[in-house]
C-alpha positions as CSV (number, residue, x, y, z in Angstrom):
1,M,0.0,0.0,0.0
2,S,1.4,3.4,-0.9
3,T,1.9,6.2,1.5
4,Y,-1.0,8.2,0.1
5,E,-3.4,5.3,0.1
6,N,-3.4,5.3,3.9
7,P,-5.5,8.3,5.2
8,Q,-3.4,8.7,8.3
9,N,-0.2,8.9,6.2
10,A,-1.9,11.6,4.0
11,I,-2.6,13.7,7.1
12,E,0.9,13.4,8.4
13,A,2.3,14.3,5.0
14,G,0.1,17.4,4.9
15,G,1.3,18.4,8.4
16,Q,4.9,18.0,7.2
17,A,4.1,20.3,4.2
18,L,2.6,22.9,6.5
19,R,5.4,23.0,9.1
20,P,7.3,25.7,7.3
21,L,4.3,27.9,7.9
22,N,4.7,27.8,11.7
23,R,5.5,31.5,11.6
24,Y,2.0,32.5,10.4
25,P,-0.4,33.4,13.2
26,W,-3.3,31.6,11.6
27,Y,-1.7,28.2,11.7
28,N,-1.5,26.1,14.9
29,P,1.3,23.5,14.5
30,V,0.3,21.6,17.7
31,K,-3.3,21.0,16.5
32,D,-2.2,21.0,13.0
33,G,-5.0,23.3,12.0
34,L,-6.2,26.9,11.8
35,Q,-6.5,29.1,14.8
36,R,-8.3,32.5,15.4
37,V,-6.2,35.5,14.9
38,E,-6.9,38.6,17.0
39,V,-6.9,41.6,14.8
40,R,-6.7,45.1,16.4
41,A,-7.6,48.3,14.6
42,P,-4.6,50.4,14.0
43,E,-4.3,53.4,16.4
44,Q,-4.9,56.7,14.8
45,A,-2.0,59.0,14.9
46,N,-2.7,62.3,16.8
47,Y,-1.1,64.8,14.5
48,F,-2.7,67.7,16.5
49,H,-1.6,66.8,19.9
50,V,-0.6,70.0,21.8
51,S,1.0,70.1,25.2
52,P,-0.9,71.8,28.1
53,V,1.7,74.6,28.2
54,L,1.3,75.4,24.5
55,N,-2.5,75.3,25.0
56,A,-2.3,77.9,27.7
57,L,0.0,80.1,25.6
58,I,-2.5,79.9,22.7
59,Y,-5.4,80.8,25.0
60,L,-3.6,83.8,26.5
61,G,-2.6,85.0,23.0
62,A,-6.2,84.8,21.8
63,L,-7.3,86.9,24.9
64,A,-4.6,89.5,24.1
65,V,-5.7,89.8,20.5
66,L,-9.3,90.1,21.6
67,A,-8.5,92.8,24.0
68,V,-6.6,94.8,21.3
69,V,-9.5,94.4,18.9
70,L,-12.1,95.6,21.5
71,T,-9.9,98.6,22.4
72,A,-9.6,99.6,18.8
73,L,-13.3,99.2,18.3
74,V,-14.1,101.4,21.3
75,F,-11.6,104.0,20.1
76,M,-13.2,104.1,16.6
77,I,-16.7,104.4,18.1
78,L,-15.7,107.3,20.3
79,R,-13.9,109.0,17.4
80,A,-17.0,108.6,15.2
81,L,-19.2,110.1,17.8
82,G,-16.8,113.0,18.1
83,L,-16.8,113.0,21.9
84,R,-14.8,115.9,23.2
85,K,-14.6,118.2,26.2
86,P,-17.3,120.8,26.3
87,S,-16.2,124.3,25.5
88,S,-16.3,126.9,28.2
89,K,-16.8,129.7,25.6
90,R,-20.4,130.9,25.0
91,D,-19.5,132.1,21.5
92,E,-16.9,130.4,19.4
93,P,-14.6,132.5,17.1
94,L,-16.1,133.3,13.7
95,L,-15.7,130.4,11.3
96,I,-16.4,130.1,7.6
97,G,-19.8,128.6,8.4
98,E,-20.8,131.8,10.1
99,A,-20.3,134.0,7.0
100,Q,-23.9,134.0,6.0
101,R,-25.0,134.9,9.5
102,I,-22.6,137.8,9.6
103,E,-23.7,139.0,6.2
104,A,-27.3,139.0,7.4
105,L,-26.7,141.2,10.4
106,P,-28.2,144.7,10.3
107,Y,-24.9,146.1,11.4
108,P,-21.7,145.6,9.2
109,V,-19.4,144.1,11.8
110,A,-15.7,144.0,11.2
111,R,-14.3,140.5,10.6
112,A,-11.8,139.5,13.2
113,N,-10.3,136.4,14.9
114,L,-12.4,137.3,18.0
115,S,-16.0,136.3,18.4
116,L,-18.7,138.9,18.4
117,L,-19.0,138.6,22.2
118,D,-15.3,139.0,22.7
119,Q,-15.3,142.1,20.6
120,A,-18.2,143.5,22.6
121,R,-16.3,142.8,25.8
122,N,-13.2,144.6,24.4
123,F,-15.1,147.7,23.5
124,Y,-16.8,147.6,27.0
125,Q,-13.5,147.4,28.8
126,T,-12.1,150.3,26.8
127,G,-15.1,152.5,27.5
128,N,-16.6,152.4,24.0
129,Y,-20.1,151.5,25.1
130,A,-21.8,152.4,21.8
131,A,-19.7,150.0,19.8
132,A,-20.0,147.4,22.6
133,M,-23.8,147.6,22.3
134,L,-23.7,147.1,18.5
135,Y,-21.6,143.9,18.9
136,L,-23.7,142.7,21.9
137,F,-26.9,143.0,19.8
138,S,-25.1,141.2,16.8
139,H,-24.0,138.4,19.2
140,Q,-27.6,137.9,20.4
141,L,-29.0,137.8,16.9
142,V,-26.4,135.1,15.9
143,Q,-27.1,133.0,19.0
144,L,-30.9,133.2,18.4
145,D,-30.3,132.0,14.8
146,R,-28.0,129.2,15.9
147,R,-30.8,127.9,18.2
148,Q,-33.3,128.3,15.3
149,I,-35.4,130.6,17.4
150,I,-35.3,133.2,14.7
151,R,-34.1,133.1,11.1
152,L,-31.5,135.7,10.2
153,A,-32.0,137.1,6.8
154,K,-30.8,140.3,5.0
155,G,-33.5,142.9,4.8
156,K,-35.4,141.8,7.9
157,T,-36.3,144.4,10.4
158,N,-35.6,144.2,14.1
159,R,-39.3,144.1,14.9
160,Q,-39.7,141.0,12.7
161,Y,-37.0,139.3,14.8
162,L,-38.9,140.4,17.9
163,R,-42.1,138.9,16.7
164,E,-40.4,135.6,15.8
165,L,-39.7,135.1,19.5
166,G,-43.4,134.4,20.0
167,Q,-44.7,134.0,23.5
168,A,-41.3,133.8,25.1
169,A,-42.0,136.9,27.3
170,V,-38.7,137.0,29.3
171,L,-36.6,136.3,26.2
172,R,-38.5,139.0,24.3
173,Q,-37.9,141.4,27.1
174,L,-34.1,140.7,27.3
175,F,-33.6,140.8,23.6
176,G,-35.9,143.9,23.3
177,Q,-33.8,145.8,25.9
178,T,-30.6,145.2,23.8
179,L,-32.5,146.0,20.6
180,V,-33.6,149.4,21.8
181,G,-30.0,150.2,22.8
182,F,-28.8,149.1,19.4
183,E,-31.3,151.3,17.6
184,E,-30.4,154.3,19.7
185,V,-26.8,153.9,18.7
186,F,-27.1,152.8,15.1
187,F,-30.1,154.7,13.9
188,G,-30.3,157.6,16.4
189,H,-26.5,158.1,16.6
190,H,-26.8,158.5,20.4
191,E,-24.1,157.8,22.9
192,I,-24.9,155.6,25.8
193,D,-23.2,155.5,29.1
194,R,-21.7,152.6,31.1
195,Q,-24.8,152.1,33.2
196,R,-27.1,151.8,30.2
197,F,-24.8,149.2,28.6
198,E,-24.3,147.2,31.8
199,A,-28.1,146.9,32.2
200,C,-28.0,144.7,29.0
201,W,-24.6,143.1,29.6
202,S,-25.4,141.9,33.1
203,R,-28.4,139.9,31.9
204,L,-26.4,138.0,29.3
205,P,-26.2,134.8,31.5
206,E,-30.0,134.9,31.8
207,F,-30.2,135.3,28.0
208,D,-27.9,132.3,27.4
209,K,-29.9,130.1,29.8
210,L,-33.2,130.9,28.1
211,L,-31.6,129.9,24.7
212,T,-31.0,126.4,26.0
213,Q,-34.7,126.1,26.9
214,G,-36.1,127.6,23.7
215,P,-39.2,129.8,23.5
216,P,-42.6,128.3,24.0
217,A,-44.8,127.7,20.9
218,A,-46.7,130.8,19.8
C-alpha cells in the first residue's frame, strides 16, 4: 500500500508540508490546524496633539488679540461720535460757516479772529459802550439764529425778529432791551453810558440760559 493510500499517512504528509508555515499566526502546529487571529484596529496618529503649556499660551494669546480688537473698536466708536470736552466759551470764534449769519446782520461788523461777544467785551473794557452795544446785539442775533429761534435774513427788520420770539416773554424782554439800545446807537447816533450798557450786559447769562430752553410755541 502506498503512503498516500493510507489516510493517516496523508494527514501526516500534509502536516509536514505545512510545518514551514509555523511562523504564520493563523496556523496552529500543535493542533495542525487553523486558529483564530486577534486583529486590532490600528491606532490613529494624533497629529494635532498639543502640550498643556502650549494650549495655555495659545489661550492667552487669543485673549490678548481680543483685548486689542475691542480697544480699537471702542476708540473708533468714540472717534466717530466726536466726543470731546465741552467748550467753556459761549460764543466760538467766527468760522467760515458763520459767513452767512454775519452778512445778514443789520450792522456791518468787522471781521476778526475774535467772536462777536469777545469784541463787545473789548469795547466795553475800553469804554466804547456804543460799539459794545452794537456787537452785543449782533451776538444775540447770531445766537438766536443758531438755536433756530429766529431766522437771520438780510432785509429783515428788528421788529420782525422780535415777533419771531413768539410768546417767550422773558426772552423777548431781554432781547428787546438790547434791541432798543442798538437802535439808539445805530439809527439815532446817540451815545450811551456805562450804566445803560451794563443793564443789558449783566443779563447775558440769563439770556444764554433761556436759549438752551427755547421759547414756548406761539
